[in-house]
SETIVEX-598653 format. One record per residue (C-alpha): residue number from 1; z, y, x. Coordinates in steps of 0.2 Angstrom, whole numbers. Layout:
   k    c3    c2    c1
 NUM     Z     Y     X
...
//
This chain:
   k    c3    c2    c1
   1   108   -36   -86
   2    91   -27   -89
   3    89    -9   -83
   4    83     1   -98
   5    70    11   -88
   6    59    12  -104
   7    73    22  -113
   8    73    35   -99
   9    62    51   -97
  10    49    48   -83
  11    52    64   -73
  12    71    62   -75
  13    69    45   -67
  14    58    52   -53
  15    72    65   -49
  16    85    51   -49
  17    74    41   -37
  18    73    57   -26
  19    54    58   -27
  20    41    71   -32
  21    28    63   -42
  22    14    74   -35
  23    19    70   -17
  24    27    53   -17
  25    39    47    -3
  26    37    50    15
  27    35    36    27
  28    53    38    34
  29    61    37    17
  30    50    22    12
  31    56    13    28
  32    74    16    24
  33    72    10     7
  34    63    -5    13
  35    79   -10    23
  36    90    -7     8
  37    80   -16    -5
  38    70   -29     5
  39    52   -33     3
  40    42   -33   -13
  41    40   -52   -14
  42    44   -66   -25
  43    56   -78   -15
  44    65   -94   -19
  45    77  -107   -13
  46    71  -117     2
  47    59  -131    -3
  48    64  -149     2
  49    54  -156    17
  50    42  -170    14
  51    53  -182    24
  52    68  -178    12
  53    57  -180    -3
  54    51  -197     4
  55    69  -203     8
  56    74  -198   -10
  57    63  -212   -16
  58    74  -226    -8
  59    90  -222   -17
  60    88  -233   -32
  61   100  -248   -32
  62    87  -260   -37
  63    75  -254   -23
  64    90  -257   -11
  65    92  -275   -18
  66    74  -279   -16
  67    74  -272     2
  68    89  -284     5
  69    79  -298    -2
  70    64  -294     9
  71    75  -294    24
  72    83  -311    20
  73    65  -318    16
  74    59  -313    33
  75    74  -320    42
  76    71  -337    34
  77    53  -337    37
  78    45  -332    20
  79    35  -318    27
  80    23  -318    12
  81    38  -314     1
  82    44  -300    13
  83    27  -292    13
  84    24  -293    -6
  85    41  -284    -9
  86    38  -271     4
  87    21  -267    -3
  88    28  -264   -20
  89    43  -254   -14
  90    32  -243    -4
  91    19  -240   -18
  92    33  -234   -29
  93    40  -223   -15
  94    23  -214   -13
  95    21  -211   -31
  96    38  -204   -33
  97    35  -193   -18
  98    19  -186   -25
  99    27  -182   -41
 100    42  -173   -33
 101    30  -163   -22
 102    20  -157   -36
 103    35  -151   -45
 104    40  -141   -30
 105    23  -132   -31
 106    27  -122   -47
 107    37  -109   -38
 108    24  -108   -24
 109    11  -104   -36
 110    22   -90   -43
 111    25   -83   -26
 112     6   -81   -25
 113     5   -71   -41
 114     7   -54   -33
 115    -5   -40   -29
 116   -10   -41   -11
 117   -12   -22    -9
 118    -8    -6   -19
 119   -13    12   -19
 120     2    24   -17
 121     6    42   -14
 122    15    45     3
 123    18    63     8
 124     5    69    -4
 125    -9    57     3
 126   -17    42    -6
 127   -14    27     4
 128   -18     9     2
 129    -3    -2     8
 130     2   -20     7
 131    11   -23   -10
 132    25   -31    -1
 133    29   -14     7
 134    32    -5   -10
 135    50     2   -13
 136    59     9   -28
 137    53    27   -29
 138    35    24   -24
 139    22    33   -34
 140     8    20   -38
 141    -9    24   -44
 142   -18    11   -56
 143   -36     9   -60
 144   -45    -3   -71
 145   -45   -20   -62
 146   -30   -17   -52
 147   -15   -29   -53
 148     1   -20   -56
 149    11   -22   -39
 150    28   -19   -45
 151    38   -14   -61
 152    32     4   -65
 153    39    17   -77
 154    22    26   -82
 155    22    45   -78
 156     4    49   -82
 157   -10    39   -90
 158   -28    41   -96
 159   -33    28  -110
 160   -23    15  -100
 161   -24    -3  -107
 162   -15   -18   -98
 163   -17   -36  -100
 164     0   -43  -100
 165    -5   -61  -106
 166     1   -68   -89
 167    19   -62   -93
 168    20   -61  -112
 169     8   -74  -117
 170    -1   -62  -129
 171   -19   -61  -127
 172   -23   -43  -134
 173   -22   -29  -121
 174    -8   -17  -123
 175   -11     2  -125
 176     1    11  -114
 177     9    28  -116
 178    22    38  -107
 179    34    43  -120
 180    53    38  -121
 181    56    22  -132
 182    71    22  -144
 183    76     4  -146
 184    88    -3  -132
 185    83   -21  -135
 186    65   -19  -135
 187    55   -35  -130
 188    44   -35  -115
 189    29   -33  -126
 190    36   -18  -134
 191    39    -8  -118
 192    23     2  -120
 193    29    15  -106
 194    31     1   -93
 195    19    -8   -82
 196    25   -25   -75
 197    22   -34   -59
 198     9   -47   -60
 199     0   -40   -75
 200   -18   -32   -74
 201   -24   -15   -78
 202   -39   -18   -90
 203   -45    -1   -95
 204   -42    17   -90
 205   -30    23   -76
 206   -12    28   -74
 207     2    34   -62
 208    19    25   -62
 209    35    26   -53
 210    41    10   -45
 211    58     6   -53
 212    60   -12   -47
 213    52   -23   -34
 214    53   -41   -28
 215    65   -52   -37
 216    72   -37   -47
 217    55   -36   -57
 218    52   -45   -73
 219    41   -57   -64
 220    55   -60   -51
 221    67   -64   -65
 222    55   -77   -71
 223    54   -84   -53
 224    73   -85   -53
 225    73   -95   -69
 226    60  -107   -63
 227    69  -110   -46
 228    84  -118   -55
 229    88  -136   -53
 230    82  -146   -68
 231    84  -164   -71
 232    66  -171   -71
 233    70  -189   -75
 234    62  -196   -91
 235    70  -207  -104
 236    61  -222   -97
 237    66  -218   -79
 238    84  -217   -84
 239    84  -233   -94
 240    75  -243   -81
 241    87  -236   -68
 242   102  -241   -78
 243    94  -258   -83
 244    89  -262   -65
 245   106  -259   -58
 246   115  -270   -70
 247   102  -283   -69
 248   102  -284   -50
 249   121  -286   -50
 250   120  -301   -63
 251   106  -309   -54
 252   115  -308   -37
 253   130  -316   -45
 254   120  -330   -53
 255   110  -333   -36
 256   127  -334   -27
 257   134  -346   -40
 258   118  -358   -39
 259   119  -358   -20
 260   137  -363   -20
 261   135  -377   -34
 262   120  -384   -24
 263   129  -385    -8
 264   144  -393   -16
 265   132  -406   -24
 266   126  -410    -7
 267   109  -401    -7
 268   103  -394    10
 269   110  -376    13
 270    93  -370    19
 271    85  -376     3
 272    98  -368    -7
 273    96  -352     2
 274    77  -352    -1
 275    80  -357   -19
 276    93  -342   -21
 277    82  -329   -13
 278    67  -336   -22
 279    76  -335   -39
 280    82  -317   -34
 281    65  -311   -31
 282    58  -320   -47
 283    73  -314   -58
 284    73  -296   -52
 285    57  -288   -60
 286    52  -280   -44
 287    34  -279   -52
 288    42  -269   -67
 289    40  -252   -58
 290    22  -256   -53
 291    17  -262   -70
 292    25  -247   -78
 293    16  -236   -66
 294    -1  -245   -70
 295     3  -244   -89
 296     6  -225   -87
 297    -9  -222   -76
 298   -20  -231   -89
 299   -13  -221  -103
 300   -16  -205   -93
 301   -34  -210   -90
 302   -36  -213  -109
 303   -28  -196  -112
 304   -40  -187  -101
 305   -54  -192  -113
 306   -43  -184  -127
 307   -42  -168  -117
 308   -25  -170  -110
 309   -23  -170   -92
 310    -7  -179   -86
 311     1  -171   -70
 312    17  -182   -70
 313    14  -200   -75
 314    31  -202   -83
 315    27  -188   -95
 316    15  -200  -104
 317    30  -211  -110
 318    41  -195  -113
 319    29  -189  -126
 320    33  -205  -136
 321    51  -200  -137
 322    48  -181  -141
 323    57  -176  -157
 324    53  -157  -156
 325    38  -148  -151
 326    40  -130  -147
 327    23  -122  -147
 328    16  -105  -143
 329     6   -97  -156
 330    -9   -88  -149
 331   -23   -99  -143
 332   -13  -115  -146
 333   -10  -115  -165
 334   -22  -101  -168
 335   -40   -98  -162
 336   -35   -83  -150
 337   -48   -72  -158
 338   -46   -58  -171
 339   -55   -61  -187
 340   -56   -50  -202
 341   -48   -57  -218
 342   -48   -44  -231
 343   -55   -27  -236
 344   -45   -17  -249
 345   -54    -2  -255
 346   -50     9  -270
 347   -39    -4  -278
 348   -51   -18  -276
 349   -51   -33  -263
 350   -66   -40  -254
 351   -66   -55  -243
 352   -80   -61  -231
 353   -93   -72  -239
 354   -92   -63  -256
 355  -106   -52  -262
 356  -104   -34  -256
 357  -109   -23  -271
 358   -95   -10  -271
 359  -100     6  -262
 360   -82    10  -256
 361   -81    -7  -248
 362   -98    -5  -240
 363   -93    12  -234
 364   -77     5  -226
 365   -87    -8  -217
 366  -100     6  -211
 367   -86    16  -204
 368   -78     1  -196
 369   -95    -2  -187
 370   -98    16  -182
 371   -80    20  -176
 372   -82     5  -164
 373   -86     2  -146
 374   -90   -17  -147
 375  -107   -22  -140
 376  -118   -37  -145
 377  -122   -49  -131
 378  -139   -58  -129
 379  -132   -74  -137
 380  -126   -65  -153
 381  -108   -64  -147
 382   -98   -48  -148
 383   -90   -41  -132
 384   -76   -28  -132
 385   -58   -26  -138
 386   -54   -41  -150
 387   -50   -29  -165
 388   -66   -20  -163
 389   -77   -36  -161
 390   -69   -43  -177
 391   -73   -27  -186
 392   -91   -27  -179
 393   -93   -46  -184
 394   -87   -42  -201
 395   -99   -28  -204
 396  -113   -39  -197
 397  -109   -54  -209
 398  -109   -42  -223
 399  -127   -37  -219
 400  -124   -20  -209
 401  -133   -20  -193
 402  -122   -10  -181
 403  -137    -5  -170
 404  -147     1  -185
 405  -132    11  -191
 406  -130    19  -173
 407  -148    23  -173
 408  -147    31  -190
 409  -131    40  -186
 410  -129    41  -167
 411  -112    46  -160
 412  -111    64  -153
 413   -93    64  -149
 414   -77    54  -149
 415   -58    55  -149
 416   -53    40  -140
 417   -39    29  -146
 418   -22    32  -138
 419    -5    24  -140
 420     3    40  -146
 421   -10    44  -160
 422   -13    26  -164
 423   -30    30  -170
 424   -48    33  -164
 425   -62    45  -171
 426   -80    47  -169
 427   -92    60  -174
 428  -110    57  -181
 429  -124    69  -188
 430  -122    70  -207
 431  -134    82  -216
 432  -131    99  -209
 433  -114    95  -202
 434  -105    80  -194
 435   -96    65  -201
 436   -79    61  -193
 437   -75    42  -195
 438   -57    38  -191
 439   -49    21  -189
 440   -31    17  -184
 441   -14    11  -189
 442   -10    15  -208
 443     6    24  -203
 444    -5    35  -192
 445   -20    38  -203
 446   -13    39  -221
 447    -2    54  -218
 448   -18    64  -213
 449   -27    58  -229
 450   -26    69  -245
 451   -40    60  -255
 452   -48    44  -259
 453   -67    43  -255
 454   -79    38  -268
 455   -98    38  -268
 456   -98    50  -283
 457   -85    62  -275
 458   -67    61  -268
 459   -52    59  -280
 460   -34    61  -277
 461   -25    49  -266
 462    -9    40  -271
 463    -3    39  -253
 464    13    30  -257
 465     3    16  -266
 466    -9    15  -251
 467     5    13  -239
 468    14     0  -250
 469    -3   -10  -250
 470    -4    -9  -231
 471    14   -15  -230
 472    11   -29  -242
 473    -3   -35  -231
 474     6   -33  -215
 475    21   -43  -223
 476     8   -57  -224
 477     6   -57  -205
 478   -10   -47  -206
 479   -14   -33  -194
 480   -19   -19  -205
 481   -31    -4  -200
 482   -35    11  -211
 483   -53    18  -211
 484   -55    36  -216
 485   -69    50  -215
 486   -72    68  -216
 487   -86    80  -216
 488   -85    95  -203
 489   -97   109  -197
 490  -107   105  -181
 491   -97   119  -173
 492   -82   109  -173
 493   -89    96  -161
 494   -78   100  -147
 495   -62   103  -158
 496   -45    95  -154
 497   -39    79  -163
 498   -26    89  -173
 499   -41    99  -180
 500   -53    86  -184
 501   -41    73  -190
 502   -34    83  -204
 503   -39    82  -223
 504   -46    65  -221
 505   -52    55  -236
 506   -46    37  -236
 507   -60    24  -238
 508   -51     8  -237
 509   -40    -4  -228
 510   -45   -19  -217
 511   -34   -34  -213
 512   -36   -45  -198
 513   -28   -60  -191
 514   -29   -72  -177
 515   -33   -87  -188
 516   -25  -104  -187
 517   -36  -118  -178
 518   -43  -129  -192
 519   -36  -145  -185
 520   -19  -137  -181
 521   -13  -139  -199
 522   -17  -158  -199
 523    -8  -160  -182
 524     7  -152  -189
 525     7  -163  -204
 526     5  -178  -192
 527    20  -172  -183
 528    31  -171  -198
 529    25  -188  -204
 530    30  -195  -186
 531    48  -187  -188
 532    43  -173  -175
 533    49  -155  -179
 534    36  -142  -174
 535    44  -125  -169
 536    34  -109  -165
 537    40   -98  -151
 538    29   -83  -149
 539    30   -65  -143
 540    21   -59  -158
 541    28   -49  -173
 542    40   -59  -185
 543    29   -56  -200
 544    13   -63  -191
 545    23   -78  -184
 546    30   -82  -201
 547    12   -81  -210
 548     4   -92  -197
 549    19  -104  -198
 550    17  -105  -217
 551    -2  -108  -217
 552     1  -122  -204
 553    15  -130  -214
 554    28  -127  -200
 555    39  -118  -214
 556    38  -121  -232
 557    39  -104  -240
 558    37   -85  -236
 559    55   -82  -235
 560    58   -94  -221
 561    70   -88  -207
 562    62   -80  -192
 563    74   -78  -177
 564    69   -63  -166
 565    73   -60  -148
 566    84   -46  -152
 567    95   -56  -164
 568    95   -70  -152
 569   101   -59  -138
 570   117   -55  -149
 571   121   -74  -151
 572   132   -84  -140
 573   126  -102  -136
 574   137  -109  -150
 575   129   -98  -163
 576   112  -101  -157
 577   115  -120  -157
 578   120  -119  -175
 579   105  -109  -180
 580    92  -118  -170
 581    94  -134  -180
 582    87  -124  -195
 583    75  -111  -188
 584    57  -116  -185
 585    50   -99  -180
 586    55   -88  -166
 587    47   -71  -163
 588    48   -57  -149
 589    57   -68  -137
 590    58   -66  -118
 591    57   -79  -104
 592    76   -82  -103
 593    78   -84  -122
 594    64   -97  -122
 595    75  -107  -110
 596    90  -104  -121
 597    81  -111  -136
 598    75  -126  -127
 599    93  -129  -120
 600   100  -127  -138
 601    88  -140  -145
 602    92  -152  -131
 603   111  -150  -134
 604   108  -156  -152
 605   101  -172  -144
 606    83  -167  -147
 607    69  -172  -134
 608    59  -156  -132
 609    41  -153  -128
 610    37  -135  -124
 611    19  -128  -124
 612    14  -112  -115
 613     1  -103  -105
 614     9   -88   -97
 615    20   -85   -82
 616    34   -81   -94
 617    33   -99  -101
 618    34  -108   -84
 619    54  -108   -83
 620    54  -115  -101
 621    40  -128   -97
 622    51  -134   -83
 623    67  -135   -93
 624    59  -144  -107
 625    59  -163  -107
 626    40  -161  -106
 627    31  -145  -102
 628    13  -144  -109
 629     2  -130  -101
 630   -14  -123  -107
 631   -29  -128   -96
 632   -42  -115  -102
 633   -32   -99  -104
 634   -16  -104   -95
 635   -10   -97   -78
 636    -8  -108   -62
 637    11  -105   -63
 638    12  -113   -80
 639     1  -127   -75
 640    11  -131   -59
 641    27  -131   -69
 642    20  -142   -83
 643    19  -161   -85
 644     4  -161   -96
 645   -11  -149   -97
 646   -21  -147  -112
 647   -39  -145  -107
 648   -44  -138  -124
 649   -28  -128  -127
 650   -27  -137  -144
 651   -10  -142  -153
 652   -19  -157  -161
 653   -21  -164  -143
 654    -2  -164  -141
 655    -1  -175  -157
 656   -14  -187  -150
 657    -4  -188  -133
 658    12  -192  -143
 659     3  -206  -151
 660    -3  -212  -134
 661    14  -210  -127
 662    22  -221  -141
 663     9  -234  -138
 664    12  -235  -119
 665    31  -236  -123
 666    28  -250  -135
 667    18  -259  -122
 668    31  -256  -108
 669    44  -264  -120
 670    32  -279  -123
 671    31  -281  -104
 672    50  -280  -102
 673    52  -292  -116
 674    39  -304  -108
 675    45  -303   -90
 676    63  -304   -94
 677    62  -318  -106
 678    52  -328   -93
 679    64  -324   -79
 680    78  -329   -91
 681    70  -345   -94
 682    69  -348   -75
 683    87  -344   -72
 684    93  -355   -86
 685    82  -369   -80
 686    90  -368   -62
 687   107  -364   -68
 688   110  -377   -81
 689   101  -392   -72
 690   116  -395   -60
 691   128  -392   -75
 692   120  -406   -84
 693   119  -418   -69
 694   100  -415   -66
 695    93  -412   -49
 696    86  -395   -45
 697    71  -395   -56
 698    60  -382   -46
 699    56  -379   -28
 700    55  -361   -21
 701    36  -362   -20
 702    36  -366   -39
 703    47  -351   -43
 704    37  -339   -33
 705    21  -346   -40
 706    26  -344   -58
 707    33  -327   -54
 708    16  -322   -46
 709     4  -329   -59
 710    14  -325   -75
 711    21  -308   -71
 712     4  -303   -63
 713   -12  -302   -73
 714    -5  -306   -90
 715     9  -293   -88
 716    -4  -280   -83
 717   -16  -285   -97
 718    -2  -279  -110
 719    -7  -261  -105
 720   -23  -264  -115
 721   -14  -269  -131
 722   -19  -257  -145
 723    -7  -246  -155
 724     4  -255  -168
 725    -1  -251  -186
 726    10  -236  -193
 727    14  -230  -175
 728    14  -212  -181
 729    24  -215  -197
 730    40  -220  -189
 731    53  -208  -182
 732    55  -205  -163
 733    66  -217  -154
 734    84  -210  -152
 735    86  -202  -134
 736   101  -213  -131
 737    93  -229  -137
 738    93  -243  -125
 739    77  -251  -118
 740    84  -267  -126
 741    87  -260  -143
 742    79  -267  -159
 743    83  -285  -155
 744    75  -286  -138
 745    90  -293  -129
 746    93  -306  -142
 747    75  -311  -140
 748    77  -312  -121
 749    92  -323  -123
 750    86  -334  -137
 751    68  -337  -131
 752    74  -338  -113
 753    86  -352  -117
 754    73  -360  -127
 755    61  -360  -112
 756    75  -367  -101
 757    79  -380  -114
 758    61  -386  -116
 759    60  -387   -97
 760    76  -397   -95
 761    72  -408  -110
 762    55  -413  -102
 763    64  -416   -86
 764    78  -427   -94
 765    65  -436  -104
 766    54  -439   -88
 767    68  -445   -78
 768    75  -456   -92
 769    58  -465   -94
 770    54  -466   -76
 771    40  -454   -75
 772    38  -449   -56
 773    29  -433   -60
 774    44  -425   -68
 775    45  -410   -56
 776    27  -406   -59
 777    29  -407   -78
 778    44  -394   -77
 779    33  -383   -66
 780    19  -384   -79
 781    30  -382   -95
 782    38  -366   -87
 783    20  -358   -84
 784    12  -363  -101
 785    28  -358  -111
 786    26  -340  -104
 787     8  -340  -108
 788    12  -345  -126
 789    26  -332  -126
 790    15  -317  -120
 791     2  -321  -134
 792    16  -321  -147
 793    24  -305  -142
 794     8  -294  -143
 795    15  -286  -158
 796    33  -284  -163
 797    29  -287  -181
 798    12  -294  -185
 799     8  -312  -182
 800    -6  -316  -169
 801   -18  -323  -182
 802   -18  -307  -191
 803   -21  -297  -175
 804   -35  -309  -169
 805   -37  -316  -151
 806   -51  -305  -147
 807   -41  -288  -151
 808   -35  -288  -133
 809   -49  -296  -122
 810   -41  -292  -105
 811   -25  -302  -110
 812   -35  -316  -117
 813   -44  -317  -101
 814   -28  -316   -90
 815   -20  -330  -100
 816   -35  -341   -98
 817   -36  -337   -79
 818   -18  -341   -77
 819   -20  -358   -86
 820   -35  -362   -75
 821   -25  -358   -59
 822   -10  -368   -65
 823   -21  -383   -68
 824   -29  -381   -51
 825   -12  -382   -43
 826   -10  -399   -52
 827   -27  -407   -50
 828   -36  -399   -35
 829   -31  -411   -20
 830   -31  -398    -7
 831   -18  -388   -17
 832    -6  -402   -21
 833     3  -403    -4
 834     5  -384    -4
 835    13  -384   -21
 836    21  -401   -20
 837    13  -406   -36
 838     5  -422   -42
 839    -9  -425   -55
 840    -2  -427   -73
 841   -10  -440   -85
 842   -17  -434  -102
 843    -1  -439  -111
 844    10  -429   -99
 845    -1  -414  -100
 846     0  -415  -119
 847    19  -415  -118
 848    19  -399  -108
 849     7  -391  -120
 850    18  -396  -135
 851    33  -389  -127
 852    24  -373  -124
 853    19  -373  -143
 854    37  -374  -148
 855    40  -358  -139
 856    26  -349  -147
 857    31  -355  -165
 858    49  -350  -162
 859    43  -332  -156
 860    32  -331  -172
 861    46  -337  -183
 862    58  -324  -176
 863    45  -310  -180
 864    43  -316  -197
 865    62  -316  -200
 866    63  -298  -193
 867    48  -293  -204
 868    56  -300  -219
 869    72  -292  -216
 870    64  -275  -213
 871    54  -276  -229
 872    70  -281  -239
 873    79  -266  -232
 874    65  -255  -237
 875    65  -262  -255
 876    84  -259  -256
 877    82  -241  -250
 878    69  -238  -264
 879    80  -246  -277
 880    95  -236  -272
 881    97  -221  -284
 882    98  -204  -274
 883   113  -192  -278
 884   107  -175  -284
 885   117  -167  -271
 886   108  -176  -257
 887    90  -171  -263
//
């Protein structure tokens, strides 16, 4: 439960902590408290050792089966097979180890996010001490540039502004004050009398009482959330693990059966052992993890060119399964810069780019430029507070030169902005007196105004109407500032704010917004077309969040529900689960609530991608099925916790990554379809031959060769297959969908049986007609049939002649190379004794090619049948009348 320090008076808290703010603790008391509270450090659970991480990679059942096959191969003298299997197993272990090690670095990065040293009062003396030695009750002195070393209740400040972006994710610096807040459930971003560990003092100075240290701080609570165990397995890893275990058991049973049948028929036990082991190695797709890794790595390389850096390879595939994207607002969906959108003066509105003719509007911009600390840099860029740079840019775009205005009306005095007054005033020479220009929040400035300024003289002000206008603009998600002016005597130059900021004349209202990225709306549209739900989770105000969501198309109307952190805190998990299926915008949420949102969406069966850049985002990034961190403005902690880093901090890049993820998953399925069908053909050939009274059709060397040349280059070349047409116009794959869904297992069975049947048919024909080269013919048919098959399955729907042979040049080259290697084993004399082959005559070779062509035509016919079935289903859906109750 949170300690509500922000609801308590600062000096009362100091007395409760037994400390005089003017003196601080003495060393003896600080030492006692250190024993009680521990060090002011971020800690975590013990990290797994590198050895433990490495051993974890060998727990997969399929890996254990392959290691067993390697041992058997070594015992019977097939050392090449043993070496090949061990290399593949070790390669996957190293890749898994690196991924696990990277995941463990997230908390380590968070532990480094702490001030190394802090300035404190001890026994009335300023001291610089290690931040780890701070204890509750210490009095800490902050200056601009200091990192806040612990959670502080502010006691005294002077224009203190703190950059809390690392903790809250909001880029605008926060003006602090020392007053007591009234609302018990204030979000972190609203606790203006607090300074939090890990944030940075950007301007001014302050003194604060340490109220929490170490893991009790807000940063420590984030660390506690981040250190929770999270299942990092991706959908593909889970599917492959389940598939591999079942496949290994089936293959081992078939191999044992083939061995027994062969021995009973009188075959040599050693030959049958070699055959069984060779078939096990061929049938178990030990190259599948390696090929999947290569496919993911190539996809990751392509994504770097699209400004997406992959930190965990499996996340490439996970993106293709994402059904919900939870995105931060600032900098991801928006441009992370304030921009003036509207000036409302004396009942008239003016927008940037329009002619500036109205004198009241012009005076509004003039006051905005004079009451402003922004500075113009050498490259024409404004520097300073984001709000003030936006106002300065607005005046400049309207033709008002800030430098010329300041030369004409130099500033002679100022009343700086503070969080209590919520306004700023500057004084400038004006005739025989001074001109006071005031800007600030409407609720702060309007009560001080009793007239409306006009060039020909002030008129009475309808304060209620002006406030209603400001509230209307604020309800649209705009940040509204009021500009006012007053003429005073030169003798008032040193007067207090309550004297100078009275009897003001309102000039106008200026509305600002952090505008959406131009490409973000198109990306949101693409998401919706792809069946992906975009969700905004932000620390900003509800009205601003809803306005941006409406502009981007995340919500459809200005009455869309926005769930705030305060409302969320009052919900149990069941209530949140019921709401999160409908809500698209969350505002003013804290780190733990972000995790709750992600978990609630996951409990509905959604695969969730979560974007973020701050420390506060890191736990949710790790909880999500895929965490997406910002590369430009993000923190190291967020990047370490994420699976994907956006190098341009752009929401549209996520959509491009989703497209790439879908393409990669499609290509992995194509490889599984290809490899398993070929393996199925080999198994049926060896299994059915004895049943049909035929001799063992293939030798171990044939099986291993086919496994090498067909699963090697052609399989890897599938990685280059372009995306299918309409890939972003289909819904995400259901999270529970099997890798063999969509008719894949039927294809494996049907085409595998066909390949086996063609091999056995050629064998039976050759034996019946007295062709002595029957074994070489079976060997060749098996290879050629798999080459024909891989060309046919390049697309799950389109025929090869529509795709074009040259649309995947690497695959075409791999098929031609495999064909050349196969012919070499038949016709090169030096290879014939190694592979136990004999040269085929032209007629025999033609029969082998014809058998392979049958396989190709069957695969194309199956695609045509499925394509027609899908089109008929779509036509039926269009012809079916829709009930009004379901619209």
